[in-house]
C-alpha angles and dihedrals in degrees: 000000000000135000114255136173113260129210120241095259097052093043094050091045090059098034096052090060098048116101094219095059118129130170088265089068096050117101092240086068090059092048089049091050090051087069087058099053099275133119128209139202129192108222135171147159123243133206118193087351091303122117110242100168134017145163144186106238119203117198134187131193120221131184120284092040096294120156124182124197124204133185101199113224088356136279125312106245141110097277091196090064096080094176090057091042092054092047093050092046090050089054093047092051090052092046093050091048089050088053092052094252120158096197145018117210124195134172106184121214088233125127116243101197125354113247139188133229091284093050091254119143114258111236110242090006131131114312121178097172086123090061090054089051092048092053093046092049088049089061104269119140107225118216088215133239096306120186096190110094091215099058097080137043093250129024114276091193123055140168117230135184116206113223103171113125092358129123122224087251091055092049095044093049088057093065118094114271089248092055092048089050093049092049093048088050092056089060088067102043103061102263118151132178120217132189101225136197133221090288089072096040091105089061091052090046090053091053091052093047090054092045091050092052093047095046099035105246132122115254124217120252120259091253090062094058089041093053090045092052092049094045100045098044115178092001091071118075124186118191127187123192111213133190104233102205098193092047088051095049089047090053095049091049089052091052091050091050091050093054093044089057091059113117093218112038112193130198092260089053089057090048091052089051092053090049090053091049090053091049089053090054090049092051093046090054089048088054092052092051103036110013133251097300122045123186109228108170141355144194137196115210136180127209113209118166109312094340127097106197121196095209104173133008140162144163141204112265093217092057097045089110090071091064096226090150091069098043094050092052090050092050094050091047090054087047090054089052093050089053092055096248119162097206138032109208116204082187125205126039134150119263088226108097096178112117098209121083092356116126092188095052092093092059090054093043092053094050091042089062089068090057124238137113140285115251120204119194124206092250141227127329134190125201105200113208098173116030093192093053092042090055090050089049091050092050091050091049092049089050091049095050089045091053094043 
């Protein structure tokens, strides 16, 4: 069997049925990356005219004739079939060399060791250490089992909530009591979550800009989100949580009316009425300053197969007291269930689960409150086909990072 280029139809037919498929291996990702200086190929291997392995191959040209190839989130294959895997890797190696590539990078969407909610290994659980050994023996350089989320192209550690065969009540009851309280509270304060289109993309972008400034990461330009929206189509979902001032005021007035209709009004009831009146004044002031509908938080999610992946998210610091960050997660989790997804992926976390001296612990702690489990992938691998060109590439990369 030899590697050959596939057309879109035959690639998609095979890819859509592979359990390791992520949006990174969909053709639209290649088309999106083309707008950022990459090229892509759809390649596969056939047996009896049937595709048995395939991958989207991104490639990028660098100065001095350097050309890097990357199979994002690894190739689509039965990784347990080592004979087929070796044959496919042999074919990819030959293909990359023919295309003047100096390196093939992969980061398979394959678990390393099964872990629980605390990040501890599950006794007798999944263990793909032998696949790591196989790839290293084949000739790949392994980046190691990094715990730092910034060390690799895509997160090696993730937090995932299993949805299959569960009801909304079962999922909600798994949240911490504080999270359940926060979410219930938002139902009485005028918060609403809306799935928005490209006309509201600027609102989402503003949320991400603020979040990047607050958390110290570089946000993507508006064009990135716009291109992503246009390329992914229905697979991409943007949700924004708003404070609906008028709805909130209406709710507070209804609560006051309910209390006033009590036959026996106690002192604490009078206190509650006063609190609601103060909230109405606060909301009226917010309305004067910001209008009747204020964006508080936003998420960008991608549905691929049976996975609902919450890729990006952010919130305005000044509005954290409204707890929009909890409500928007619950709404998207329910959306995932309605779409028939088996998992809700909160995405990247650090592999360091120590609370002390850990800047990333808060990200894990927030996601952990929704229940779920830690997922550890096997990591990133480079197959170096020209050591001289690879050294030149690493030198250029070091210079670029130094300049940046």
